[in-house]
Structure formats: structure tokens, C-alpha cells
C-alpha positions in Angstrom: 113.0 89.4 59.6 110.9 89.9 62.7 113.5 92.2 64.3 113.6 94.3 61.1 109.8 94.6 61.2 109.8 95.7 64.8 112.4 98.4 64.1 110.4 99.6 61.1 107.1 99.7 63.1 109.0 101.2 66.1 107.6 98.5 68.4 109.7 98.1 71.6 110.0 94.6 73.0 108.4 94.0 76.5 110.7 94.5 79.4 112.3 91.4 80.9 110.4 89.7 83.7 111.5 90.5 87.3 110.6 89.1 90.7 106.9 89.6 91.5 106.4 92.6 93.8 103.5 93.3 96.1 102.2 94.4 99.5 101.7 92.6 102.8 99.3 94.6 105.0 99.4 93.7 108.7 96.1 95.1 110.0 97.2 94.5 113.6 99.7 97.4 113.2 97.3 99.8 111.4 96.5 102.9 113.5 94.2 104.5 111.0 96.4 107.6 110.5 95.5 107.7 106.7 99.1 108.6 105.8 98.9 106.0 103.0 95.8 107.6 101.6 97.4 111.0 101.5 100.7 109.8 100.1 98.9 107.9 97.3 96.8 110.9 96.4 99.8 113.2 96.5 102.1 111.0 94.4 99.5 110.1 91.8 97.9 113.6 91.8 94.5 112.3 92.7 91.8 114.8 93.9 90.7 114.9 97.5 87.5 113.2 98.5 86.3 116.1 100.7 86.2 116.3 104.5 82.5 115.5 105.1 81.8 112.6 107.4 80.2 109.6 105.7 78.4 108.4 108.9 80.8 105.4 109.1 82.9 106.7 112.0 86.1 108.4 110.8 85.9 107.0 107.2 85.6 110.0 104.9 86.6 108.2 101.7 84.0 105.4 102.0 85.5 102.9 99.5 88.0 102.4 96.8 87.3 104.2 93.6 88.6 105.9 90.5 90.2 108.7 92.6 90.8 106.7 95.8 93.4 103.9 95.3 94.0 103.4 99.1 91.2 103.3 101.5 91.5 103.0 105.3 88.6 101.1 106.9 87.5 101.9 110.4 85.5 99.0 111.9 84.2 99.4 115.5 83.5 96.2 117.5 81.7 96.1 120.8 81.1 93.0 122.9 79.1 93.1 126.2 80.3 91.0 129.1 78.7 90.6 132.5 80.8 93.3 134.2 81.9 95.5 131.3 81.7 96.2 127.6 84.8 95.3 125.5 85.4 97.6 122.6 88.0 97.7 119.9 88.8 99.2 116.5 89.8 97.1 113.6 91.5 99.1 110.9 92.7 98.1 107.4 94.3 99.9 104.5 92.6 98.4 101.5 94.0 98.4 98.0 93.9 96.6 94.6 94.9 93.0 95.2 96.8 92.6 91.9 95.4 89.0 91.6 97.4 86.2 89.9 94.3 85.5 87.9 93.0 89.0 87.3 89.4 89.0 86.2 89.6 92.7 85.1 92.5 91.9 82.8 90.7 89.0 81.2 87.5 91.1 80.7 89.2 94.0 79.0 88.5 93.9 75.2 91.1 96.5 74.2 94.3 95.3 75.9 94.3 98.4 78.2 94.8 96.2 81.2 98.2 94.5 81.2 100.5 92.5 83.5 103.8 94.3 84.1 107.2 92.8 84.4 106.7 92.9 88.2 103.6 90.7 87.8 101.3 93.5 88.8 98.1 94.6 87.0 98.3 98.0 85.3 95.7 100.1 83.3 97.1 101.9 80.2 95.1 105.1 80.1 95.9 105.8 76.4 94.2 102.5 75.4 91.2 102.3 77.8 88.0 103.2 75.9 85.8 103.4 79.0 83.7 100.3 78.1 83.5 99.4 81.8 83.7 95.6 81.4 86.4 95.4 84.0 84.3 97.0 86.8 81.8 94.2 87.4 84.5 91.6 86.6 86.5 92.5 89.7 85.4 90.3 92.7 86.7 92.8 95.1 85.0 95.9 93.7 88.3 97.7 93.3 88.5 99.1 89.8 86.2 102.0 89.0 85.4 104.5 86.1 86.2 108.1 86.3 83.3 110.5 86.9 82.2 113.1 84.3 84.0 115.9 86.1 87.6 115.6 87.0 91.1 115.3 85.8 90.6 111.9 84.1 88.9 111.2 80.8 85.2 110.4 81.8 84.4 106.7 81.9 88.0 105.5 81.8 89.0 102.8 84.4 91.4 103.6 87.3 92.9 101.8 90.2 96.2 101.3 92.1 99.2 100.9 89.9 101.4 99.7 92.7 103.4 102.9 91.9 104.7 101.4 88.6 106.6 104.6 87.9 108.4 104.3 91.2 109.1 100.6 90.8 110.9 101.3 87.5 113.2 103.6 89.5 113.7 101.0 92.2 111.6 103.1 94.7 109.2 101.9 97.3 105.5 102.7 96.6 104.3 105.9 98.2 101.8 104.3 100.6 104.3 101.8 102.0 107.0 104.5 102.2 104.7 106.7 104.3 103.3 104.1 106.7 104.7 104.9 110.2 103.9 101.5 111.8 105.1 99.2 109.0 101.5 98.0 108.6 102.0 98.2 104.8 105.1 96.3 103.8 106.4 96.2 100.3 108.9 93.8 98.6 109.3 90.5 96.8 106.0 88.5 97.1 107.6 85.2 98.2 109.6 86.9 100.9 106.5 88.8 102.1 104.6 85.6 102.3 107.2 84.0 104.5 107.1 87.1 106.7 103.3 87.0 106.9 103.4 83.3 108.1 105.8 84.1 110.9 103.8 87.1 112.0 100.6 85.0 112.1 102.4 82.5 114.3 103.4 85.3 116.7 99.9 86.6 117.0 98.4 83.2 117.5 100.9 82.6 120.3 99.7 85.9 121.9 96.2 84.7 122.0 94.8 86.2 118.8 92.8 83.1 118.0 90.8 84.7 115.1 93.9 86.0 113.3 94.3 84.7 109.7 96.0 85.4 106.5 94.0 86.4 103.4 95.3 86.0 99.9 98.0 83.4 100.4 98.6 80.5 97.9 97.3 78.0 100.5 94.1 80.0 101.3 90.7 78.9 100.0 90.2 82.5 98.7 92.9 81.8 96.1 90.9 78.9 94.6 89.8 81.0 91.5 91.6 84.4 91.6 94.9 82.8 92.6 97.4 84.2 95.2 97.0 87.9 95.8 100.0 90.1 95.3 98.5 92.5 97.9 97.5 90.2 100.8 96.5 90.8 104.4 96.8 89.6 108.0 93.3 90.0 109.5 92.2 89.9 113.2 88.7 88.7 112.3 86.8 87.0 109.5 87.3 88.4 106.0 83.6 89.5 105.8 84.3 91.9 108.7 86.7 93.8 106.4 84.3 93.7 103.4 86.4 91.0 101.8 84.6 88.1 100.1 85.3 84.7 101.8 85.6 83.1 98.4 86.2 85.6 95.6 84.8 84.3 92.3 85.8 84.9 88.7 83.0 85.8 86.2 81.4 82.7 84.7 82.0 84.0 81.2 85.1 85.8 80.0 84.9 88.4 77.3 86.4 86.0 74.9 83.6 83.6 75.5 81.0 86.4 75.1 82.6 87.6 71.8 82.7 83.9 70.7 79.0 83.5 71.2 78.4 86.9 69.4 80.5 85.7 66.5 78.6 82.4 66.3 75.2 84.1 66.4 76.4 86.5 63.6 77.6 83.7 61.5 74.3 81.9 62.0 72.3 84.9 60.9 74.5 85.2 57.8 74.0 81.6 56.9 70.2 81.8 57.3 70.1 85.0 55.2 72.2 83.4 52.5 69.9 80.4 52.4 66.7 82.5 52.3 67.9 84.8 49.6 69.3 81.9 47.7 66.0 80.2 47.6 64.2 83.3 46.5 66.5 83.6 43.5 
């Protein structure tokens, strides 16, 4: 009976689940070439951000946004010693984390945000109504709404799709494909996690005492948002890379908010009924 109903309503069943896919970004290998940014924009047909300097070294994109789904950070560090000044650049290609417990997905009231068969988080543009509830829900400040002028419907939410269209054709996402140093690595999440742990051990053995992994199942940052399907190997504290030390989920989900609204509405209806009933 259910199958007959689905055929009549032309409803396709969801695709079968596959192994979770994601990114492991090794910041120790990033050279700041921005090939990932360009490849992402080219494949997803995103507009350019312009060439004006932002005042933050060579960072012309500034941050992730509705039209910037990959953002290469340039972080300059200087430490004065008695005889010289040590200086180094920290670079990281930031992206949507595709959280295991995605706050944006929970906050969406229309079902525009879904979890794909690859366990990634995807925005369905034909369903998004531009309410914007997902934007403040994201603890990483990733998802953003389209501006008034541009190729997207104004107000609709946009972010990295992990190249969902490429995944369906068994292709590597554009950013990882274009990375010349293997700083951005793509694959099965469990395999990437094992690779990340081995890489961290290598760097620790070389003297990188501050090196750490961010977004792993065993990390404190996964306490609320869960393991990240786009996780990082960092050479300094997460705050240095504009990452929250302990990302938090919103205290109230949209379901709770709507629940309170419904309760208040029912309360007013009961009061109105009692008042009018007494008058009669």
C-alpha cells in the first residue's frame, strides 16, 4: 500500500547510506596558494570576492560566506628573542565542518537542510525560504545568507556542499583535487582520522609541541557538536585560527521554540474561550 502511494505521489525513496566522507586539512602543509578557493568558486560557479586587500595580510576573502565556501587564512606570528625575531606564517583552508550534530540542520524549520547519504550536510535551495535561523545556530559562523544582488535568491542560505554533485559521480571535491601539497585530503572519515593521528605523532616527534587535532571524536570540541567531518591538524591553539575551543549548540532548538509558541497560543485560546463563555 505504501509503495503504491509513493508511486502515485512520485516520491523517490532516499538513497542508501554510504560510508561517511569528509576532509582532513593538515595546516602544516598549507602554503596559502588559494588553489582551493579558486577551484571551489569555479566548480560551484560562485562570484569572485574582488582583489582589494582587506588589511589582513594577503587575505582578500576575509571569511567564509554565502559566496565563499573555502577561505584560506593567513596568520602572521612574531616572537622576539634576545638575539633575533622569530617569525612564521600559519595558514589554514577553512570550510564547513559538516558536524555530526549539525545545529544548522536542527534549526531549519522547512527541511531545506538535510543529511546526505555520505553523512554530509546539504542545503536544498528549492526549499530554503531565507528565514535565516540556521545562521546564528552555527557555532563556527559558516553558513550565510545570499546578498540582495547576485546569482542566488536573496536571503537564501549557502555553504560548502562537499561537492555533493561530484560525490555522486565518485569524484574528489574540487578543493581537494586542486590542492598541490595534499593539505586538503578527502576520503572516508574513519580512514582520514587514523591518518590524522599518525601525522600528529610525526609532528610531535619533530618538536611541534603545540600541534593538535581539532574535530576528532576524542576531542573536547566534539562534546556537543560531535565529531567533525571536516577536521584539522593545527600548529597552535584553535583560537589562533578563529576556531572556538568548545563549540556550543544553541540552548533551544527550533522545535522547542515552536513548542513554546504553540503552548502560548493554546493558552490564549483557552483564556479567550473562558472569557467569552462567561459573558454569554
